[in-house]
N, C-alpha and C positions, 0 to 999 in steps of 0.2 A: 279472140285468139283462135287459131285453128284447132287446138286440142283441149281447150278449157274455156270457162266463162267466169267472169267476176261480176258481181252486181251487189248493189246496196239496196236493201228493202226494209220496210217497216210493215209489220202485220197489225192491222187495226184491231184484230181480235187478241193480240198479244200472245199468239201461238206460232212463233216463227218455224218451229219444227213441222207443223202441219202444212203451213204455207209452202215451205221448201219441198216437202214430200209431194204435195199436189202439183207444184210447178214441174218437178222432175217427171212425174207420171204423165202429165199432159204433154210436155214437150217431147218426151221419149216416144209417145204414141204418134204424135204429128210428124216427127222427123223420120221415124221408121216407115210410116205410111208414104211419106214423100220419096224415100229411097225406093220402096217397093213399087211404086206406081210410075216412076220416072224411067222411061225407056232409054233416055240418054245417059243415065248414071252408069258409067263404065266400070265402076267398082262395086256394083250392086251385090253380086254373088259373094265377093270377098267380105264386104261390110256385114252382110247378113250372117255369113259364116262366123265372123269374129264376135258379133253380138250374141249369136246363139251359143258359141263356145263359152263365152263369159257367163251366160245365163246358166249353163249346165254346172258351173262351179259353185253356184249358190242355190241352196235348197228352197228359197222363197221366190225364185224366179220361174215363171211358167214357160217362157220361150226365149226372149231376147233380153239382154241387159245392156242398156244404152249408157246410163250414168253410172259412175263409180259410187260405191256406198260411202266412201269417206269424204266428208265435207270438212272445210276448215273455217267455220263461222267465227267471226270476231265481233264482239259487242262494241258498238260505236257509242261511247258514253259521253263524248264531249265534242264541241265544234272543232277543236283542234285535231282530234282523232279522225273525225269524218273527213276533214280536209286532207289529212295525211293519206288516208286510204283511197280517197278519190284521186289524188295525185298519183298514187301507185298504180291504180287501175288505168288511168289515162296514159301513163308512161310505159305500161307493160309492153305494148307492141313496138314502142321505140327501143326499149331495152333489148327486145328480142331481135331487132334489126329489120323488122318488116316495113317500117316507115321512119321518117326523120322527125316528124311532128305528130303529136297526139291527134290532131284534127284530120290527119291524112288517113287514119284508120276508119273505114266506112261504118263500122258498128260501135263506135265510141260515143259516149255522151259528151265528150269534149266538143264534138261538132254542134250539139245542141247548145251548149254553154256559149260557144263562139258565134252562134247564130248562122251556122253553115249547114245547108241542106242535110238535115239529119235523116238517118235511116229508120228511126223510130221516135216515138214521143217519150218524154220523161215526165214524171210527176215532180213538180217544183216544190212540193211541201217539204219544208226543212232544208231546202237547197241553200248552200253557202257559196255565193258567187265568187 
């Protein structure tokens, strides 16, 4: 989705908060570096201004705030709940009107499941086809 991300993960260390923190820290640094170093990014100044402004509102942010601090984690405690949430994630871009089929969204794991030219790899451990 253009404004947010959904993902399902399992932390082998059983510390999902730390995993999520590290994910957000790493991706924020990489995305900000990409924005700053891309001369073709027409919104560079505006994006950096907005991230800096958001960072100034939080005492624990040194410069830019990329991710929001509020997460909405949901414990996936059964195969049925996992399937329900996976269906929700796959249908999110359809519901938003960006595509008509989940596999049309480039960054959806629905493409992996359907065997269609995926944009990334997924870990099949615990996968419910």
